[in-house]
C-alpha positions in Angstrom: -28.5 -18.2 -2.3 -25.9 -15.2 -1.1 -27.2 -11.9 -2.2 -24.8 -9.7 -3.6 -25.3 -7.6 -1.5 -23.4 -10.2 1.4 -20.9 -11.2 -1.0 -19.8 -7.5 -2.0 -19.4 -7.7 1.6 -17.9 -11.5 2.2 -15.2 -10.1 -0.6 -14.6 -6.8 1.4 -14.2 -7.9 5.0 -11.8 -10.7 3.3 -10.0 -8.5 1.5 -9.9 -6.6 5.1 -7.9 -9.4 6.4 -5.3 -10.1 3.5 -4.8 -5.9 3.6 -4.1 -5.8 7.5 -1.5 -8.3 6.9 0.1 -5.7 4.2 -0.3 -3.0 6.4 1.4 -4.6 9.4 4.5 -6.6 7.8 6.8 -3.8 8.2 6.3 -4.1 12.4 10.2 -6.5 11.3 11.6 -3.3 10.6 10.6 -1.1 13.4 11.1 -4.0 16.2 14.3 -3.9 14.4 14.4 -0.1 14.6 13.8 -0.2 18.5 16.0 -2.9 19.4 19.2 -1.0 17.0 17.4 2.6 18.5 18.8 3.6 15.1 16.9 4.3 11.6 20.4 2.7 9.7 19.4 3.5 6.0 15.8 2.6 6.2 14.0 5.7 4.7 10.5 7.5 5.8 9.6 8.7 2.3 7.1 4.6 2.2 5.3 5.7 4.9 4.9 9.3 4.4 3.5 8.4 1.1 1.5 5.2 2.6 0.0 7.7 4.9 -1.4 9.9 1.6 -2.6 7.3 -0.3 -4.7 6.5 3.2 -6.1 9.8 3.2 -7.6 10.2 0.3 -8.8 6.4 0.5 -10.7 7.2 3.2 -12.1 10.5 1.5 -13.0 8.5 -1.6 -15.2 6.4 0.8 -17.4 8.4 2.5 -20.9 8.9 1.6 -20.8 12.4 0.6 -18.3 11.4 -1.9 -18.6 7.0 -2.5 -21.3 5.5 -1.0 -21.7 2.0 0.3 -17.3 1.8 0.6 -17.7 1.1 4.8 -14.7 -1.4 4.1 -12.9 0.6 1.9 -12.7 4.0 5.0 -12.0 0.3 7.8 -9.1 -1.7 6.0 -7.8 2.0 5.5 -8.5 4.0 8.6 -6.4 1.2 10.3 -4.1 1.1 7.5 -3.2 4.9 8.6 -3.0 4.5 12.6 -0.3 2.2 11.9 1.5 3.9 8.9 1.8 7.1 11.7 3.1 4.6 14.6 5.9 3.7 12.7 6.4 7.6 11.6 6.4 8.2 15.2 9.1 5.3 15.7 10.9 6.2 13.4 11.2 10.6 14.4 11.7 9.3 18.0 15.4 7.3 17.0 15.8 9.4 13.5 18.4 11.9 13.0 18.2 15.8 12.4 17.6 15.5 8.9 15.1 12.4 9.3 12.6 14.6 11.4 12.8 17.1 9.2 11.9 15.2 6.7 9.1 13.6 7.9 7.9 16.8 9.2 7.7 18.8 5.8 6.8 15.3 4.1 3.4 14.9 6.7 3.0 18.5 6.5 3.3 18.5 2.9 0.5 16.5 2.7 -2.0 17.4 4.6 -2.1 21.0 2.9 -2.7 19.1 -0.2 -5.9 16.5 1.4 -6.9 19.5 2.8 -6.8 21.9 -0.5 -8.5 18.5 -2.7 -11.2 18.0 0.4 -12.1 21.7 0.2 -12.0 21.5 -3.9 -14.1 18.4 -4.1 -17.2 19.4 -1.3 -17.4 23.3 -2.5 -16.7 23.0 -6.2 -18.4 19.6 -7.2 -22.0 18.4 -6.3 -23.0 15.1 -6.0 -21.1 11.9 -6.2 -20.9 10.9 -9.0 -18.4 14.5 -9.6 -16.5 13.7 -7.2 -15.6 10.0 -6.5 -14.9 11.2 -9.6 -12.0 13.6 -9.0 -11.2 11.7 -5.7 -11.0 8.2 -7.4 -8.8 9.5 -10.2 -6.4 10.9 -7.3 -6.9 7.7 -5.4 -5.7 6.3 -8.9 -2.7 8.7 -9.5 -1.1 8.0 -6.2 -1.7 3.4 -6.3 0.0 3.8 -9.5 2.7 5.6 -8.6 3.1 2.7 -5.4 2.5 -0.3 -7.7 5.4 0.5 -9.9 7.7 1.1 -6.5 8.2 -3.0 -6.8 9.9 -2.2 -10.6 13.3 -1.3 -9.0 13.4 -4.9 -6.9 12.1 -7.0 -10.1 15.1 -5.3 -12.7 17.4 -6.4 -9.1 16.1 -9.5 -9.0 16.5 -9.9 -13.3 20.1 -7.9 -13.6 21.7 -10.9 -10.2 19.4 -13.9 -10.9 18.9 -13.6 -7.4 16.0 -13.1 -5.2 17.4 -12.8 -1.6 15.6 -9.4 -2.3 12.1 -9.9 -3.4 10.8 -11.6 -0.5 8.2 -14.9 -1.6 5.1 -14.4 0.6 4.9 -10.1 0.4 5.1 -10.6 -3.3 2.2 -13.4 -3.1 -0.1 -11.8 -0.9 0.3 -8.9 -3.5 -0.9 -10.6 -6.3 -3.7 -12.0 -3.5 -4.5 -8.5 -2.1 -5.2 -7.2 -5.7 -7.7 -10.3 -7.2 -9.6 -9.9 -4.0 -10.4 -6.1 -4.7 -10.7 -6.7 -8.6 -13.4 -9.4 -7.9 -14.9 -6.8 -4.8 -14.5 -4.1 -7.7 -16.5 -6.3 -10.1 -19.2 -7.1 -7.8 -20.7 -3.4 -7.0 -19.1 -2.0 -10.0 -16.1 0.5 -9.1 -14.2 1.8 -11.6 -11.4 3.5 -9.8 -10.9 0.3 -7.1 -10.6 -2.0 -10.2 -8.2 -0.2 -12.6 -5.8 0.4 -9.3 -6.1 -3.3 -7.9 -5.6 -4.7 -12.4 -2.8 -3.1 -12.0 -2.0 -4.5 -8.7 -2.3 -7.9 -9.4 -0.4 -7.5 -12.5 2.3 -6.6 -10.5 2.2 -9.5 -8.1 2.1 -12.0 -10.9 4.8 -10.7 -13.0 7.0 -10.9 -8.9 5.6 -13.7 -9.2 6.8 -15.3 -12.4 10.0 -13.2 -11.8 10.8 -15.3 -8.5 9.8 -18.8 -9.6 12.1 -18.1 -13.1 14.5 -16.7 -10.8 14.8 -19.3 -8.1 16.1 -21.8 -9.5 18.8 -19.7 -10.9 19.6 -18.3 -6.9 23.1 -18.8 -5.0 21.9 -21.0 -1.8 23.5 -18.7 0.5 20.9 -16.2 -1.1 18.7 -18.3 -0.3 19.1 -18.6 3.1 19.1 -14.3 3.4 15.8 -14.4 1.7 14.0 -14.9 4.7 15.8 -12.5 6.9 15.2 -8.6 7.8 17.3 -6.6 4.7 17.4 -2.7 4.4 16.6 -2.8 0.9 13.6 -3.6 0.7 11.2 -1.5 2.6 7.9 -3.0 2.7 5.3 -0.5 3.5 5.5 0.7 -0.4 3.9 -2.4 -1.1 0.8 -2.1 2.1 -2.6 -2.7 1.2 -3.5 -0.4 -1.6 -6.7 -0.2 -2.7 
């Protein structure tokens, strides 16, 4: 019989695999940037935001904040490295204005992150208080990220076309949310549950909208759904725990 601990680890590993798939989803975008030697109309904002998200989840998973959360640390550490690689590529091929935006964005994030770490470690004693504060911050940023596809969903409804909503990305987001919800329920973690509960709902809504409007999508648009599009920046959907 599978123990609660074993089930928790198995589900967490599955969640890591799915989340990794989401983290590498922007690779085609950056292959295109390298090939064309320009960032075109792509923006660094989603990748800068994901860096901060990963940093806070790594902090949340630390033994002195939330014990027994090693799988949360592993996937977000991988995600952090990948996001920094993406930003490095962006920095190389961006204009001076784009480079300044990356440097300022990361600088502000590092300062904010350092302040939260200092406040948490010096002012809050015990994992219960620390996980409460850091968990709330993580959920705030995750909620903001989960709201990001709303603009794409609005565009699909307006145009009655799923051209700008990649199906497999929406499906992966839904499955990612489901797996991490199960993970949070096995060994109850309210903060992982809240953020991924919202993610599951967001993913489900995207799939429903996709199913509904795929019937009204012109054939030319259907053929272009699988092609890279400048208006879809995949990192906004990456592995949000």
